[in-house]
C-alpha positions in Angstrom: 30.3 -36.0 2.1 28.9 -33.9 -0.9 30.6 -31.1 -2.3 27.4 -29.1 -0.7 27.9 -30.1 2.2 31.5 -29.4 2.3 30.6 -26.4 1.3 27.8 -25.7 4.1 31.0 -26.9 6.2 32.9 -24.5 5.3 29.9 -21.0 5.7 29.0 -22.5 9.0 32.5 -22.2 10.2 33.5 -18.5 7.9 30.1 -16.9 9.0 30.7 -17.9 12.8 34.4 -16.5 12.5 32.8 -13.2 11.3 29.4 -12.8 13.5 32.5 -12.7 16.6 33.6 -9.4 15.4 30.2 -8.4 13.9 28.5 -8.3 17.0 30.8 -6.4 19.4 29.3 -2.9 20.2 32.0 -1.2 18.0 29.9 -2.8 15.1 26.4 -2.9 16.0 25.5 -0.2 13.7 26.0 -2.8 10.9 23.0 -4.9 11.5 21.3 -1.3 12.4 22.0 0.2 9.2 21.0 -3.5 7.3 17.3 -4.0 9.9 16.0 -1.1 10.3 16.1 1.4 7.5 13.2 0.6 6.5 10.9 3.2 7.4 7.3 1.4 7.5 6.5 -1.2 9.6 6.5 -5.2 8.3 8.6 -3.9 5.5 10.3 -7.6 5.3 6.6 -9.1 3.6 7.5 -7.0 0.4 10.6 -8.8 0.8 9.2 -12.2 0.6 6.8 -11.0 -2.1 10.0 -10.1 -4.0 12.3 -13.5 -3.9 9.5 -15.2 -4.1 8.2 -13.8 -7.4 12.1 -14.3 -8.3 11.4 -17.9 -8.0 8.5 -18.0 -10.8 6.3 -18.1 -7.9 2.9 -17.7 -8.8 1.2 -18.3 -5.1 2.4 -17.9 -2.2 0.7 -18.0 1.3 1.2 -16.1 5.3 -0.3 -17.5 7.8 0.1 -15.3 11.6 -0.3 -17.3 14.5 0.6 -16.9 18.1 3.7 -17.6 18.6 5.7 -16.9 14.7 4.6 -16.4 11.2 4.6 -18.5 8.4 5.2 -17.6 4.8 5.3 -20.8 2.1 4.9 -20.6 -2.0 5.5 -22.6 -4.7 9.1 -20.8 -7.3 10.5 -23.4 -8.8 14.2 -22.4 -8.0 15.6 -23.9 -5.1 18.1 -22.8 -3.3 21.8 -23.4 -4.0 25.1 -23.0 -1.9 28.1 -22.4 -4.0 32.4 -22.8 -2.6 32.9 -20.2 0.2 36.2 -19.8 -1.5 34.8 -18.6 -5.0 32.3 -15.8 -3.2 33.9 -13.1 -5.2 33.9 -14.0 -9.1 30.2 -15.6 -8.3 28.9 -12.7 -7.1 30.5 -10.8 -10.4 28.7 -13.7 -12.7 25.7 -14.4 -10.8 26.2 -17.5 -10.1 26.7 -16.6 -6.1 24.4 -19.5 -4.3 21.6 -18.3 -2.5 23.0 -19.4 0.9 25.8 -17.2 0.4 23.4 -14.5 -0.3 21.4 -15.0 2.1 24.3 -15.3 5.1 26.1 -11.4 3.1 25.6 -7.9 4.4 25.0 -6.6 0.4 25.7 -9.8 -1.5 23.0 -11.1 -3.8 22.3 -13.9 -6.1 20.4 -11.3 -8.8 22.1 -9.3 -11.5 19.1 -9.1 -13.9 17.6 -5.9 -13.4 14.3 -7.4 -13.5 14.6 -9.8 -10.7 13.8 -7.3 -7.8 14.4 -9.2 -4.3 18.0 -9.3 -2.8 19.0 -11.9 -0.7 21.6 -9.8 0.4 20.1 -6.8 2.7 16.6 -7.2 2.1 15.6 -9.8 3.7 17.6 -8.5 6.9 14.9 -6.8 7.6 12.8 -9.8 9.5 15.2 -10.2 12.5 13.3 -7.2 13.2 10.3 -9.6 14.2 12.6 -12.9 14.6 16.0 -13.5 16.0 16.4 -17.1 13.9 14.4 -17.7 10.6 13.6 -21.3 9.6 13.9 -21.9 5.7 12.4 -25.5 4.4 13.3 -26.7 0.7 13.9 -29.6 -1.1 17.8 -29.8 -0.7 18.3 -27.8 2.2 16.7 -27.6 5.2 18.1 -24.7 8.2 18.0 -21.5 10.3 19.8 -18.6 10.8 21.7 -17.9 14.2 22.4 -14.7 14.7 22.0 -13.4 11.9 24.7 -14.7 8.9 25.3 -18.1 10.6 23.4 -21.3 9.1 22.7 -24.5 11.2 21.0 -27.2 10.1 17.6 -28.0 11.1 14.9 -31.2 10.9 13.8 -31.6 6.9 10.5 -33.0 8.1 7.8 -30.2 8.5 4.2 -31.5 7.3 3.4 -27.5 6.3 5.9 -28.0 3.0 4.8 -30.5 0.3 8.1 -31.5 -2.0 8.1 -28.6 -4.9 7.6 -25.7 -2.2 9.8 -23.1 -0.3 8.2 -22.8 3.2 9.9 -20.4 6.1 9.3 -19.9 9.3 9.9 -16.7 11.5 9.3 -17.2 15.4 8.2 -14.2 17.5 11.1 -14.5 19.4 12.8 -11.0 19.8 13.9 -9.4 23.4 13.1 -6.1 21.9 9.7 -6.3 20.2 6.5 -8.7 21.9 4.4 -11.6 20.4 1.8 -8.9 20.5 3.3 -6.9 18.3 5.0 -9.0 16.1 1.7 -10.6 15.2 -0.4 -7.2 15.2 1.9 -5.2 12.5 2.0 -8.3 10.2 -1.6 -8.9 10.6 -2.0 -4.9 10.1 0.6 -4.9 6.9 -1.0 -7.8 5.4 -4.5 -6.5 5.3 -3.9 -3.2 3.6 -1.8 -3.6 0.5 -2.3 -1.5 -2.1 -2.3 -3.5 -5.0 1.0 -5.9 -4.0 1.5 -8.2 -7.4 -0.1 -5.7 -10.2 3.7 -5.6 -11.2 4.9 -8.9 -10.3 6.1 -11.1 -12.8 4.9 -14.5 -11.4 2.6 -13.8 -8.4 -1.0 -14.3 -9.5 -2.8 -14.7 -5.9 -1.1 -13.8 -2.4 -3.3 -15.7 0.2 -2.6 -14.5 4.3 -4.2 -16.0 7.3 -4.7 -14.8 11.3 -6.1 -16.6 14.0 -9.1 -14.0 13.5 -9.2 -12.6 10.0 -8.2 -14.0 6.4 -7.3 -12.1 3.4 -6.2 -12.7 -0.1 -5.0 -10.5 -3.4 -5.8 -12.6 -6.8 -5.5 -10.6 -10.5 -6.0 -12.1 -13.8 -5.5 -10.9 -17.3 -8.3 -10.4 -18.8 -7.2 -9.5 -22.5 -4.1 -7.8 -24.0 -3.5 -6.2 -27.4 -0.6 -4.8 -28.8 0.2 -1.5 -30.7 3.5 -1.0 -31.9 6.0 -1.2 -28.9 3.0 -0.5 -26.3 1.0 -3.6 -25.1 -2.2 -2.9 -22.8 -4.0 -5.6 -20.7 -7.3 -5.1 -19.5 -6.7 -6.4 -15.5 -8.8 -7.8 -12.3 -7.6 -7.9 -9.5 -9.8 -9.0 -6.2 -9.4 -7.9 -2.6 -10.9 -10.5 -0.7 -11.1 -10.0 3.3 -13.0 -12.1 6.2 -14.8 -13.4 2.8 -16.0 -10.1 1.0 -14.6 -9.4 -2.3 -13.8 -6.4 -3.7 -13.1 -6.9 -7.8 -12.1 -3.9 -10.2 -10.2 -3.7 -13.6 -7.1 -1.5 -15.2 -6.4 -0.9 -18.7 -2.4 -1.3 -18.1 -0.2 -0.1 -21.5 3.0 -1.0 -21.0 7.0 -1.3 -23.1 10.0 -3.1 -22.6 12.9 -0.5 -23.3 16.7 -1.2 -23.0 19.6 0.8 -21.5 21.3 2.2 -24.6 24.6 2.0 -22.5 24.1 -1.2 -19.6 21.6 -3.3 -22.0 19.5 -4.1 -18.9 15.7 -4.9 -19.8 13.3 -2.4 -18.0 9.2 -2.5 -18.1 7.5 0.9 -17.9 3.8 0.7 -16.9 0.8 3.8 -16.8 -2.1 1.9 -14.8 -6.2 3.7 -15.5 -9.2 1.8 -13.1 -11.7 1.9 -14.7 -15.3 3.2 -13.1 -18.5 0.8 -14.1 -19.7 3.0 -16.8 -16.4 2.0 -19.1 -14.8 4.7 -18.6 -11.7 5.8 -16.8 -10.9 7.4 -13.2 -8.6 10.1 -12.9 -10.3 11.2 -9.5 -7.4 9.9 -7.3 -4.1 10.4 -6.8 -1.3 7.6 -7.2 1.7 6.4 -5.0 4.5 5.5 -7.8 5.2 2.2 -8.4 8.6 0.3 -8.5 6.6 -3.2 -8.0 5.4 -1.8 -4.8 3.6 2.0 -4.2 6.6 3.6 -2.7 5.7 6.6 -1.0 6.4 9.3 -3.6 2.5 11.0 -5.0 3.3 11.8 -8.4 0.2 13.9 -8.2 -1.1 12.2 -11.1 -5.0 9.8 -11.6 -3.2 7.5 -12.6 -0.7 4.6 -11.7 2.9 5.0 -12.8 5.3 2.1 -13.0 8.9 2.3 -13.4 12.3 1.5 -12.0 13.1 4.1 -10.1 16.4 4.3 -7.7 14.9 4.4 -4.7 15.4 5.5 -1.4 16.0 3.0 2.0 12.8 4.3 3.2 
């Protein structure tokens, strides 16, 4: 048996012991906090985009079907597993395996401040829609049961090509009907506002449902540098059912280094460009922390910064 297979076997046994305690009524609040902490429905869509971007994916695809949601991306970072006996040290060093993180609560593979997705808590939002998320990767194929127990599944799935990561979220909750899950996710995907504008790697998001389809994409037209500020003219396209809405905006960004933590952060402001090449300032925008927040800035342009956010 390989070391990875032994780690997975040990992790399964450990998580099964953990879940016997965590599923007791006295600990119900843990799952309430982890799963229902977000104020908007289908928030896990953002979590999936975050994690895909962290794996250096350049495109992602959502396919909503009657019985579940398929999500796929071409990220180059494969799923890993580390020795469960060394999880404390691995968490500190940033070497924790992805499967260790996804089966934990609040434990993450990410220590880089520029990596925004965290398997530790954020991914748990999917359990508001599916009881048994399935994950297919080059190295591992498993499903999560009882939130944190990884169990192996058949690795043959025609929807996935080598080098791709595929997720399946069956709509199998007693507390949410298939119809509710389908509708909420479809509405979320068709109403996203600039979901990839400030992501580092993803250039295109495609989604399809039974009756609708859409795509979000971006491309950089030109870039200029002024001292430490980078100015980029970016074209963003939102396509729904074949109808494309194209917009352009100037993004002015700068990387800053935290004086104490020595971590790098990216700050940016964005101005939409009108047809007459003037800057549009007639609308107020919500502050962005990679994705739009619920905080109205009262400003006529977009601001992006690594704000410290509440869960909502």
